[in-house]
Every structure is written in structure tokens, then in C-alpha cells.
FILOTOR-271913 format. One record per atom (N, C-alpha, C, O): residue number from 0; residue in one letter; x negated, y, z negated. Coordinates in nm, 2 decimals, padded with zeros to 4 digits. Example, Ala and Ser with C-alpha at 12.3 -4.5 7.8 and 13.67 -1.06 7.14 Angstrom:
<rs>
<r num="0" residu="A" px="-01.32" py="-00.57" pz="-00.78"/>
<r num="0" residu="A" px="-01.23" py="-00.45" pz="-00.78"/>
<r num="0" residu="A" px="-01.32" py="-00.33" pz="-00.78"/>
<r num="0" residu="A" px="-01.42" py="-00.33" pz="-00.85"/>
<r num="1" residu="S" px="-01.28" py="-00.22" pz="-00.71"/>
<r num="1" residu="S" px="-01.37" py="-00.11" pz="-00.71"/>
<r num="1" residu="S" px="-01.29" py="00.00" pz="-00.79"/>
<r num="1" residu="S" px="-01.34" py="00.11" pz="-00.80"/>
</rs>
This chain:
<rs>
<r num="0" residu="M" px="-00.09" py="-00.13" pz="00.01"/>
<r num="0" residu="M" px="-00.01" py="-00.02" pz="00.01"/>
<r num="0" residu="M" px="-00.09" py="00.11" pz="00.04"/>
<r num="0" residu="M" px="-00.06" py="00.19" pz="00.13"/>
<r num="1" residu="L" px="-00.21" py="00.11" pz="-00.06"/>
<r num="1" residu="L" px="-00.26" py="00.24" pz="-00.09"/>
<r num="1" residu="L" px="-00.34" py="00.27" pz="00.05"/>
<r num="1" residu="L" px="-00.37" py="00.38" pz="00.08"/>
<r num="2" residu="E" px="-00.36" py="00.17" pz="00.14"/>
<r num="2" residu="E" px="-00.40" py="00.22" pz="00.32"/>
<r num="2" residu="E" px="-00.29" py="00.29" pz="00.37"/>
<r num="2" residu="E" px="-00.30" py="00.40" pz="00.41"/>
<r num="3" residu="A" px="-00.19" py="00.23" pz="00.38"/>
<r num="3" residu="A" px="-00.07" py="00.31" pz="00.38"/>
<r num="3" residu="A" px="-00.02" py="00.43" pz="00.34"/>
<r num="3" residu="A" px="00.06" py="00.49" pz="00.40"/>
<r num="4" residu="L" px="-00.06" py="00.46" pz="00.26"/>
<r num="4" residu="L" px="-00.04" py="00.62" pz="00.22"/>
<r num="4" residu="L" px="-00.13" py="00.70" pz="00.26"/>
<r num="4" residu="L" px="-00.11" py="00.82" pz="00.27"/>
<r num="5" residu="T" px="-00.28" py="00.64" pz="00.29"/>
<r num="5" residu="T" px="-00.41" py="00.72" pz="00.31"/>
<r num="5" residu="T" px="-00.33" py="00.77" pz="00.48"/>
<r num="5" residu="T" px="-00.32" py="00.88" pz="00.53"/>
<r num="6" residu="I" px="-00.28" py="00.65" pz="00.51"/>
<r num="6" residu="I" px="-00.23" py="00.71" pz="00.68"/>
<r num="6" residu="I" px="-00.12" py="00.81" pz="00.67"/>
<r num="6" residu="I" px="-00.12" py="00.93" pz="00.70"/>
<r num="7" residu="L" px="-00.05" py="00.74" pz="00.62"/>
<r num="7" residu="L" px="00.08" py="00.86" pz="00.56"/>
<r num="7" residu="L" px="00.03" py="01.02" pz="00.60"/>
<r num="7" residu="L" px="00.04" py="01.10" pz="00.70"/>
<r num="8" residu="F" px="-00.04" py="01.03" pz="00.43"/>
<r num="8" residu="F" px="-00.08" py="01.13" pz="00.43"/>
<r num="8" residu="F" px="-00.15" py="01.24" pz="00.51"/>
<r num="8" residu="F" px="-00.12" py="01.36" pz="00.50"/>
<r num="9" residu="A" px="-00.27" py="01.17" pz="00.63"/>
<r num="9" residu="A" px="-00.31" py="01.22" pz="00.75"/>
<r num="9" residu="A" px="-00.18" py="01.24" pz="00.83"/>
<r num="9" residu="A" px="-00.19" py="01.35" pz="00.89"/>
<r num="10" residu="A" px="-00.07" py="01.17" pz="00.84"/>
<r num="10" residu="A" px="-00.03" py="01.18" pz="00.92"/>
<r num="10" residu="A" px="00.09" py="01.29" pz="00.89"/>
<r num="10" residu="A" px="00.17" py="01.32" pz="00.98"/>
<r num="11" residu="L" px="00.11" py="01.34" pz="00.76"/>
<r num="11" residu="L" px="00.22" py="01.41" pz="00.76"/>
<r num="11" residu="L" px="00.15" py="01.57" pz="00.75"/>
<r num="11" residu="L" px="00.20" py="01.67" pz="00.71"/>
<r num="12" residu="E" px="00.01" py="01.57" pz="00.80"/>
<r num="12" residu="E" px="-00.08" py="01.71" pz="00.82"/>
<r num="12" residu="E" px="-00.08" py="01.70" pz="00.97"/>
<r num="12" residu="E" px="-00.13" py="01.81" pz="01.01"/>
<r num="13" residu="E" px="-00.05" py="01.61" pz="01.06"/>
<r num="13" residu="E" px="-00.06" py="01.63" pz="01.19"/>
<r num="13" residu="E" px="00.01" py="01.77" pz="01.27"/>
<r num="13" residu="E" px="00.11" py="01.82" pz="01.23"/>
<r num="14" residu="A" px="-00.03" py="01.80" pz="01.34"/>
<r num="14" residu="A" px="00.05" py="01.91" pz="01.40"/>
<r num="14" residu="A" px="00.16" py="01.90" pz="01.51"/>
<r num="14" residu="A" px="00.23" py="02.00" pz="01.55"/>
<r num="15" residu="N" px="00.18" py="01.77" pz="01.54"/>
<r num="15" residu="N" px="00.32" py="01.73" pz="01.64"/>
<r num="15" residu="N" px="00.42" py="01.69" pz="01.51"/>
<r num="15" residu="N" px="00.39" py="01.61" pz="01.42"/>
<r num="16" residu="Q" px="00.51" py="01.75" pz="01.54"/>
<r num="16" residu="Q" px="00.65" py="01.74" pz="01.44"/>
<r num="16" residu="Q" px="00.71" py="01.63" pz="01.43"/>
<r num="16" residu="Q" px="00.75" py="01.57" pz="01.33"/>
<r num="17" residu="E" px="00.69" py="01.59" pz="01.56"/>
<r num="17" residu="E" px="00.72" py="01.44" pz="01.53"/>
<r num="17" residu="E" px="00.66" py="01.30" pz="01.44"/>
<r num="17" residu="E" px="00.73" py="01.21" pz="01.39"/>
<r num="18" residu="V" px="00.55" py="01.31" pz="01.43"/>
<r num="18" residu="V" px="00.45" py="01.24" pz="01.35"/>
<r num="18" residu="V" px="00.46" py="01.28" pz="01.22"/>
<r num="18" residu="V" px="00.45" py="01.20" pz="01.12"/>
<r num="19" residu="R" px="00.49" py="01.42" pz="01.22"/>
<r num="19" residu="R" px="00.52" py="01.46" pz="01.07"/>
<r num="19" residu="R" px="00.66" py="01.41" pz="00.98"/>
<r num="19" residu="R" px="00.68" py="01.39" pz="00.86"/>
<r num="20" residu="D" px="00.76" py="01.39" pz="01.11"/>
<r num="20" residu="D" px="00.88" py="01.39" pz="01.03"/>
<r num="20" residu="D" px="00.88" py="01.26" pz="01.00"/>
<r num="20" residu="D" px="00.94" py="01.21" pz="00.89"/>
<r num="21" residu="T" px="00.80" py="01.16" pz="01.10"/>
<r num="21" residu="T" px="00.80" py="00.99" pz="01.09"/>
<r num="21" residu="T" px="00.72" py="00.95" pz="00.96"/>
<r num="21" residu="T" px="00.73" py="00.83" pz="00.93"/>
<r num="22" residu="A" px="00.63" py="01.04" pz="00.88"/>
<r num="22" residu="A" px="00.56" py="01.02" pz="00.80"/>
<r num="22" residu="A" px="00.63" py="01.02" pz="00.69"/>
<r num="22" residu="A" px="00.65" py="00.94" pz="00.59"/>
<r num="23" residu="A" px="00.69" py="01.16" pz="00.72"/>
<r num="23" residu="A" px="00.79" py="01.21" pz="00.55"/>
<r num="23" residu="A" px="00.91" py="01.09" pz="00.53"/>
<r num="23" residu="A" px="00.94" py="01.06" pz="00.41"/>
<r num="24" residu="R" px="00.97" py="01.04" pz="00.63"/>
<r num="24" residu="R" px="01.05" py="00.95" pz="00.65"/>
<r num="24" residu="R" px="01.01" py="00.79" pz="00.59"/>
<r num="24" residu="R" px="01.08" py="00.73" pz="00.52"/>
<r num="25" residu="D" px="00.88" py="00.75" pz="00.63"/>
<r num="25" residu="D" px="00.81" py="00.65" pz="00.60"/>
<r num="25" residu="D" px="00.75" py="00.67" pz="00.43"/>
<r num="25" residu="D" px="00.75" py="00.59" pz="00.34"/>
<r num="26" residu="L" px="00.72" py="00.78" pz="00.42"/>
<r num="26" residu="L" px="00.68" py="00.82" pz="00.23"/>
<r num="26" residu="L" px="00.78" py="00.78" pz="00.15"/>
<r num="26" residu="L" px="00.77" py="00.73" pz="00.04"/>
<r num="27" residu="G" px="00.90" py="00.82" pz="00.21"/>
<r num="27" residu="G" px="01.05" py="00.81" pz="00.16"/>
<r num="27" residu="G" px="01.06" py="00.68" pz="00.13"/>
<r num="27" residu="G" px="01.06" py="00.63" pz="00.02"/>
<r num="28" residu="K" px="01.08" py="00.59" pz="00.26"/>
<r num="28" residu="K" px="01.09" py="00.44" pz="00.25"/>
<r num="28" residu="K" px="01.03" py="00.41" pz="00.13"/>
<r num="28" residu="K" px="01.10" py="00.40" pz="00.03"/>
<r num="29" residu="L" px="00.88" py="00.38" pz="00.14"/>
<r num="29" residu="L" px="00.81" py="00.37" pz="00.03"/>
<r num="29" residu="L" px="00.85" py="00.36" pz="-00.09"/>
<r num="29" residu="L" px="00.84" py="00.26" pz="-00.16"/>
<r num="30" residu="I" px="00.91" py="00.52" pz="-00.12"/>
<r num="30" residu="I" px="00.90" py="00.57" pz="-00.28"/>
<r num="30" residu="I" px="01.07" py="00.44" pz="-00.30"/>
<r num="30" residu="I" px="01.10" py="00.39" pz="-00.40"/>
<r num="31" residu="E" px="01.13" py="00.43" pz="-00.20"/>
<r num="31" residu="E" px="01.29" py="00.37" pz="-00.22"/>
<r num="31" residu="E" px="01.24" py="00.21" pz="-00.26"/>
<r num="31" residu="E" px="01.27" py="00.16" pz="-00.37"/>
<r num="32" residu="H" px="01.18" py="00.17" pz="-00.20"/>
<r num="32" residu="H" px="01.14" py="-00.03" pz="-00.16"/>
<r num="32" residu="H" px="01.06" py="-00.06" pz="-00.23"/>
<r num="32" residu="H" px="01.07" py="-00.17" pz="-00.30"/>
<r num="33" residu="A" px="00.93" py="00.03" pz="-00.26"/>
<r num="33" residu="A" px="00.83" py="-00.02" pz="-00.33"/>
<r num="33" residu="A" px="00.85" py="00.04" pz="-00.45"/>
<r num="33" residu="A" px="00.95" py="00.12" pz="-00.46"/>
<r num="34" residu="N" px="00.78" py="00.01" pz="-00.57"/>
<r num="34" residu="N" px="00.74" py="00.06" pz="-00.70"/>
<r num="34" residu="N" px="00.64" py="00.16" pz="-00.73"/>
<r num="34" residu="N" px="00.51" py="00.14" pz="-00.74"/>
<r num="35" residu="P" px="00.72" py="00.27" pz="-00.73"/>
<r num="35" residu="P" px="00.57" py="00.37" pz="-00.75"/>
<r num="35" residu="P" px="00.53" py="00.38" pz="-00.87"/>
<r num="35" residu="P" px="00.42" py="00.42" pz="-00.87"/>
<r num="36" residu="D" px="00.59" py="00.33" pz="-01.00"/>
<r num="36" residu="D" px="00.52" py="00.38" pz="-01.07"/>
<r num="36" residu="D" px="00.46" py="00.20" pz="-01.14"/>
<r num="36" residu="D" px="00.44" py="00.18" pz="-01.26"/>
<r num="37" residu="A" px="00.44" py="00.10" pz="-01.01"/>
<r num="37" residu="A" px="00.27" py="00.00" pz="-01.02"/>
<r num="37" residu="A" px="00.17" py="00.13" pz="-00.95"/>
<r num="37" residu="A" px="00.07" py="00.14" pz="-01.02"/>
<r num="38" residu="L" px="00.17" py="00.22" pz="-00.87"/>
<r num="38" residu="L" px="00.06" py="00.31" pz="-00.84"/>
<r num="38" residu="L" px="-00.02" py="00.35" pz="-00.95"/>
<r num="38" residu="L" px="00.04" py="00.35" pz="-01.06"/>
<r num="39" residu="P" px="-00.12" py="00.37" pz="-00.94"/>
<r num="39" residu="P" px="-00.20" py="00.44" pz="-01.05"/>
<r num="39" residu="P" px="-00.13" py="00.59" pz="-01.04"/>
<r num="39" residu="P" px="-00.08" py="00.63" pz="-00.93"/>
<r num="40" residu="E" px="-00.15" py="00.67" pz="-01.16"/>
<r num="40" residu="E" px="-00.06" py="00.80" pz="-01.16"/>
<r num="40" residu="E" px="-00.14" py="00.91" pz="-01.09"/>
<r num="40" residu="E" px="-00.09" py="01.02" pz="-01.08"/>
<r num="41" residu="R" px="-00.29" py="00.88" pz="-01.04"/>
<r num="41" residu="R" px="-00.30" py="01.03" pz="-01.00"/>
<r num="41" residu="R" px="-00.26" py="00.96" pz="-00.83"/>
<r num="41" residu="R" px="-00.28" py="01.05" pz="-00.75"/>
<r num="42" residu="T" px="-00.22" py="00.87" pz="-00.77"/>
<r num="42" residu="T" px="-00.10" py="00.84" pz="-00.65"/>
<r num="42" residu="T" px="00.01" py="00.89" pz="-00.64"/>
<r num="42" residu="T" px="00.07" py="00.93" pz="-00.55"/>
<r num="43" residu="R" px="00.02" py="00.88" pz="-00.75"/>
<r num="43" residu="R" px="00.19" py="00.90" pz="-00.76"/>
<r num="43" residu="R" px="00.22" py="01.03" pz="-00.78"/>
<r num="43" residu="R" px="00.33" py="01.07" pz="-00.76"/>
<r num="44" residu="G" px="00.12" py="01.10" pz="-00.82"/>
<r num="44" residu="G" px="00.12" py="01.27" pz="-00.82"/>
<r num="44" residu="G" px="00.06" py="01.32" pz="-00.64"/>
<r num="44" residu="G" px="00.08" py="01.44" pz="-00.60"/>
<r num="45" residu="E" px="00.01" py="01.24" pz="-00.56"/>
<r num="45" residu="E" px="-00.03" py="01.33" pz="-00.46"/>
<r num="45" residu="E" px="00.08" py="01.24" pz="-00.38"/>
<r num="45" residu="E" px="00.11" py="01.31" pz="-00.28"/>
<r num="46" residu="M" px="00.14" py="01.14" pz="-00.39"/>
<r num="46" residu="M" px="00.22" py="01.14" pz="-00.35"/>
<r num="46" residu="M" px="00.36" py="01.23" pz="-00.33"/>
<r num="46" residu="M" px="00.41" py="01.27" pz="-00.23"/>
<r num="47" residu="F" px="00.41" py="01.27" pz="-00.48"/>
<r num="47" residu="F" px="00.44" py="01.40" pz="-00.49"/>
<r num="47" residu="F" px="00.46" py="01.55" pz="-00.48"/>
<r num="47" residu="F" px="00.54" py="01.63" pz="-00.46"/>
<r num="48" residu="D" px="00.33" py="01.52" pz="-00.49"/>
<r num="48" residu="D" px="00.24" py="01.68" pz="-00.40"/>
<r num="48" residu="D" px="00.26" py="01.70" pz="-00.25"/>
<r num="48" residu="D" px="00.29" py="01.81" pz="-00.19"/>
<r num="49" residu="R" px="00.23" py="01.59" pz="-00.18"/>
<r num="49" residu="R" px="00.23" py="01.60" pz="-00.07"/>
<r num="49" residu="R" px="00.41" py="01.60" pz="00.02"/>
<r num="49" residu="R" px="00.44" py="01.62" pz="00.13"/>
<r num="50" residu="L" px="00.47" py="01.57" pz="-00.11"/>
<r num="50" residu="L" px="00.60" py="01.59" pz="-00.03"/>
<r num="50" residu="L" px="00.68" py="01.71" pz="-00.08"/>
<r num="50" residu="L" px="00.77" py="01.75" pz="-00.01"/>
<r num="51" residu="L" px="00.64" py="01.77" pz="-00.22"/>
<r num="51" residu="L" px="00.65" py="01.90" pz="-00.24"/>
<r num="51" residu="L" px="00.60" py="01.99" pz="-00.11"/>
<r num="51" residu="L" px="00.68" py="02.06" pz="-00.04"/>
<r num="52" residu="A" px="00.48" py="01.98" pz="-00.09"/>
<r num="52" residu="A" px="00.41" py="02.06" pz="00.04"/>
<r num="52" residu="A" px="00.51" py="02.04" pz="00.14"/>
<r num="52" residu="A" px="00.50" py="02.13" pz="00.22"/>
<r num="53" residu="K" px="00.59" py="01.97" pz="00.18"/>
<r num="53" residu="K" px="00.65" py="01.93" pz="00.32"/>
<r num="53" residu="K" px="00.74" py="01.98" pz="00.26"/>
<r num="53" residu="K" px="00.82" py="01.90" pz="00.30"/>
<r num="54" residu="A" px="00.82" py="02.05" pz="00.19"/>
<r num="54" residu="A" px="00.92" py="02.10" pz="00.16"/>
<r num="54" residu="A" px="00.96" py="02.24" pz="00.20"/>
<r num="54" residu="A" px="01.07" py="02.30" pz="00.22"/>
<r num="55" residu="S" px="00.80" py="02.31" pz="00.23"/>
<r num="55" residu="S" px="00.83" py="02.37" pz="00.31"/>
<r num="55" residu="S" px="00.71" py="02.42" pz="00.47"/>
<r num="55" residu="S" px="00.63" py="02.51" pz="00.51"/>
<r num="56" residu="D" px="00.79" py="02.29" pz="00.51"/>
<r num="56" residu="D" px="00.76" py="02.29" pz="00.65"/>
<r num="56" residu="D" px="00.79" py="02.36" pz="00.73"/>
<r num="56" residu="D" px="00.88" py="02.43" pz="00.70"/>
<r num="57" residu="R" px="00.72" py="02.39" pz="00.91"/>
<r num="57" residu="R" px="00.79" py="02.49" pz="00.97"/>
<r num="57" residu="R" px="00.89" py="02.41" pz="01.02"/>
<r num="57" residu="R" px="00.99" py="02.46" pz="01.08"/>
<r num="58" residu="S" px="00.88" py="02.26" pz="01.02"/>
<r num="58" residu="S" px="01.01" py="02.20" pz="01.07"/>
<r num="58" residu="S" px="01.14" py="02.18" pz="01.00"/>
<r num="58" residu="S" px="01.12" py="02.12" pz="00.89"/>
<r num="59" residu="S" px="01.26" py="02.21" pz="01.02"/>
<r num="59" residu="S" px="01.38" py="02.16" pz="00.96"/>
<r num="59" residu="S" px="01.38" py="02.03" pz="00.92"/>
<r num="59" residu="S" px="01.41" py="02.01" pz="00.80"/>
<r num="60" residu="G" px="01.34" py="01.92" pz="00.99"/>
<r num="60" residu="G" px="01.38" py="01.79" pz="01.00"/>
<r num="60" residu="G" px="01.27" py="01.71" pz="00.87"/>
<r num="60" residu="G" px="01.30" py="01.61" pz="00.80"/>
<r num="61" residu="V" px="01.11" py="01.81" pz="00.89"/>
<r num="61" residu="V" px="01.04" py="01.74" pz="00.76"/>
<r num="61" residu="V" px="01.07" py="01.78" pz="00.63"/>
<r num="61" residu="V" px="01.06" py="01.72" pz="00.53"/>
<r num="62" residu="R" px="01.12" py="01.92" pz="00.65"/>
<r num="62" residu="R" px="01.18" py="01.98" pz="00.50"/>
<r num="62" residu="R" px="01.29" py="01.90" pz="00.44"/>
<r num="62" residu="R" px="01.32" py="01.90" pz="00.32"/>
<r num="63" residu="S" px="01.34" py="01.85" pz="00.53"/>
<r num="63" residu="S" px="01.46" py="01.76" pz="00.49"/>
<r num="63" residu="S" px="01.43" py="01.65" pz="00.43"/>
<r num="63" residu="S" px="01.47" py="01.60" pz="00.33"/>
<r num="64" residu="K" px="01.35" py="01.61" pz="00.51"/>
<r num="64" residu="K" px="01.34" py="01.48" pz="00.47"/>
<r num="64" residu="K" px="01.28" py="01.46" pz="00.36"/>
<r num="64" residu="K" px="01.29" py="01.36" pz="00.30"/>
<r num="65" residu="A" px="01.19" py="01.57" pz="00.33"/>
<r num="65" residu="A" px="01.06" py="01.59" pz="00.22"/>
<r num="65" residu="A" px="01.17" py="01.60" pz="00.07"/>
<r num="65" residu="A" px="01.17" py="01.53" pz="-00.03"/>
<r num="66" residu="I" px="01.25" py="01.71" pz="00.11"/>
<r num="66" residu="I" px="01.33" py="01.72" pz="-00.01"/>
<r num="66" residu="I" px="01.42" py="01.57" pz="-00.04"/>
<r num="66" residu="I" px="01.40" py="01.50" pz="-00.14"/>
<r num="67" residu="R" px="01.49" py="01.55" pz="00.04"/>
<r num="67" residu="R" px="01.57" py="01.40" pz="00.02"/>
<r num="67" residu="R" px="01.45" py="01.30" pz="-00.04"/>
<r num="67" residu="R" px="01.48" py="01.24" pz="-00.14"/>
<r num="68" residu="N" px="01.38" py="01.29" pz="-00.02"/>
<r num="68" residu="N" px="01.26" py="01.20" pz="-00.05"/>
<r num="68" residu="N" px="01.19" py="01.21" pz="-00.22"/>
<r num="68" residu="N" px="01.14" py="01.12" pz="-00.28"/>
<r num="69" residu="L" px="01.22" py="01.35" pz="-00.24"/>
<r num="69" residu="L" px="01.21" py="01.41" pz="-00.35"/>
<r num="69" residu="L" px="01.29" py="01.35" pz="-00.46"/>
<r num="69" residu="L" px="01.26" py="01.30" pz="-00.57"/>
<r num="70" residu="S" px="01.40" py="01.37" pz="-00.40"/>
<r num="70" residu="S" px="01.56" py="01.35" pz="-00.51"/>
<r num="70" residu="S" px="01.53" py="01.18" pz="-00.54"/>
<r num="70" residu="S" px="01.54" py="01.12" pz="-00.65"/>
<r num="71" residu="G" px="01.51" py="01.14" pz="-00.46"/>
<r num="71" residu="G" px="01.51" py="01.00" pz="-00.44"/>
<r num="71" residu="G" px="01.35" py="00.94" pz="-00.51"/>
<r num="71" residu="G" px="01.33" py="00.82" pz="-00.53"/>
<r num="72" residu="W" px="01.28" py="01.02" pz="-00.54"/>
<r num="72" residu="W" px="01.17" py="00.97" pz="-00.61"/>
<r num="72" residu="W" px="01.19" py="01.02" pz="-00.75"/>
<r num="72" residu="W" px="01.10" py="01.00" pz="-00.83"/>
<r num="73" residu="K" px="01.33" py="01.09" pz="-00.79"/>
<r num="73" residu="K" px="01.37" py="01.13" pz="-00.93"/>
<r num="73" residu="K" px="01.44" py="01.00" pz="-00.94"/>
<r num="73" residu="K" px="01.42" py="00.94" pz="-01.04"/>
<r num="74" residu="R" px="01.51" py="00.95" pz="-00.87"/>
<r num="74" residu="R" px="01.63" py="00.84" pz="-00.89"/>
<r num="74" residu="R" px="01.49" py="00.65" pz="-00.88"/>
<r num="74" residu="R" px="01.52" py="00.54" pz="-00.92"/>
<r num="75" residu="S" px="01.38" py="00.69" pz="-00.83"/>
<r num="75" residu="S" px="01.35" py="00.56" pz="-00.83"/>
<r num="75" residu="S" px="01.26" py="00.55" pz="-00.93"/>
<r num="75" residu="S" px="01.21" py="00.44" pz="-00.96"/>
<r num="76" residu="T" px="01.22" py="00.67" pz="-00.99"/>
<r num="76" residu="T" px="01.12" py="00.66" pz="-01.09"/>
<r num="76" residu="T" px="01.23" py="00.66" pz="-01.21"/>
<r num="76" residu="T" px="01.16" py="00.69" pz="-01.30"/>
<r num="77" residu="R" px="01.33" py="00.66" pz="-01.25"/>
<r num="77" residu="R" px="01.43" py="00.66" pz="-01.40"/>
<r num="77" residu="R" px="01.38" py="00.56" pz="-01.47"/>
<r num="77" residu="R" px="01.36" py="00.44" pz="-01.44"/>
<r num="78" residu="Q" px="01.35" py="00.64" pz="-01.58"/>
<r num="78" residu="Q" px="01.35" py="00.52" pz="-01.68"/>
<r num="78" residu="Q" px="01.42" py="00.44" pz="-01.68"/>
<r num="78" residu="Q" px="01.53" py="00.47" pz="-01.63"/>
<r num="79" residu="P" px="01.40" py="00.31" pz="-01.73"/>
<r num="79" residu="P" px="01.46" py="00.18" pz="-01.75"/>
<r num="79" residu="P" px="01.58" py="00.20" pz="-01.87"/>
<r num="79" residu="P" px="01.69" py="00.13" pz="-01.87"/>
<r num="80" residu="D" px="01.54" py="00.31" pz="-01.97"/>
<r num="80" residu="D" px="01.64" py="00.31" pz="-02.07"/>
<r num="80" residu="D" px="01.79" py="00.40" pz="-02.08"/>
<r num="80" residu="D" px="01.89" py="00.40" pz="-02.14"/>
<r num="81" residu="T" px="01.71" py="00.52" pz="-01.92"/>
<r num="81" residu="T" px="01.82" py="00.64" pz="-01.91"/>
<r num="81" residu="T" px="01.92" py="00.60" pz="-01.84"/>
<r num="81" residu="T" px="01.90" py="00.52" pz="-01.75"/>
<r num="82" residu="P" px="02.02" py="00.64" pz="-01.86"/>
<r num="82" residu="P" px="02.16" py="00.57" pz="-01.80"/>
<r num="82" residu="P" px="02.18" py="00.67" pz="-01.69"/>
<r num="82" residu="P" px="02.17" py="00.79" pz="-01.70"/>
<r num="83" residu="P" px="02.24" py="00.57" pz="-01.55"/>
<r num="83" residu="P" px="02.26" py="00.67" pz="-01.43"/>
<r num="83" residu="P" px="02.36" py="00.75" pz="-01.46"/>
<r num="83" residu="P" px="02.47" py="00.74" pz="-01.52"/>
<r num="84" residu="G" px="02.26" py="00.89" pz="-01.39"/>
<r num="84" residu="G" px="02.36" py="01.03" pz="-01.44"/>
<r num="84" residu="G" px="02.33" py="01.12" pz="-01.55"/>
<r num="84" residu="G" px="02.36" py="01.24" pz="-01.58"/>
<r num="85" residu="S" px="02.23" py="01.01" pz="-01.60"/>
<r num="85" residu="S" px="02.17" py="01.14" pz="-01.72"/>
<r num="85" residu="S" px="02.09" py="01.22" pz="-01.66"/>
<r num="85" residu="S" px="02.04" py="01.19" pz="-01.55"/>
<r num="86" residu="S" px="02.07" py="01.34" pz="-01.71"/>
<r num="86" residu="S" px="01.96" py="01.42" pz="-01.69"/>
<r num="86" residu="S" px="01.82" py="01.36" pz="-01.75"/>
<r num="86" residu="S" px="01.83" py="01.31" pz="-01.86"/>
<r num="87" residu="L" px="01.68" py="01.37" pz="-01.67"/>
<r num="87" residu="L" px="01.58" py="01.37" pz="-01.73"/>
<r num="87" residu="L" px="01.51" py="01.47" pz="-01.78"/>
<r num="87" residu="L" px="01.52" py="01.58" pz="-01.75"/>
<r num="88" residu="P" px="01.41" py="01.43" pz="-01.87"/>
<r num="88" residu="P" px="01.38" py="01.57" pz="-01.98"/>
<r num="88" residu="P" px="01.27" py="01.61" pz="-01.86"/>
<r num="88" residu="P" px="01.21" py="01.71" pz="-01.87"/>
</rs>
């Protein structure tokens, strides 16, 4: 997974909007289907920071995927003892 993240991080910085869009979507899929908590804290932080940076991308498609994935991040990293719908501290 770390190798895939390296590729996705590079793709998020590409000049081509379609490449950035696909990378943002795929990063979200990793967050959705993998367990980010299993990754080192530094890697999780970098994933979050990269998505946050793309929330201000010049492409509306990339921005929307980044924002959607940031909200997915919060859902996927919810603590097991936190009831669904609860606010996280």
C-alpha cells in the first residue's frame, strides 16, 4: 500500500487535471476500503494533508473529490466506541 500511496501522491501533483482527479478518487478508495489506522501515523498525516491541499485545487472535480474523501476519512477513522452520528472530539 505504501508504494501505491507514493504513486498517488505524485499523481496528485501532475499538471494534467484528469490525472489529479483520478489520483484523488483512488486515494479516497484506499481510505474507504483499507484501514488507514494500520498505516504509520506519519503516512496517515500525509494522506490527510495531501487531500486537504487538493481541496483548493484549480479543478472543481479534484476539489470535490478531495473534500468528499476528507469526509470519508473522518467516517473511516471513527473510533470503534463512538456511536454513528456522534461528534468526534
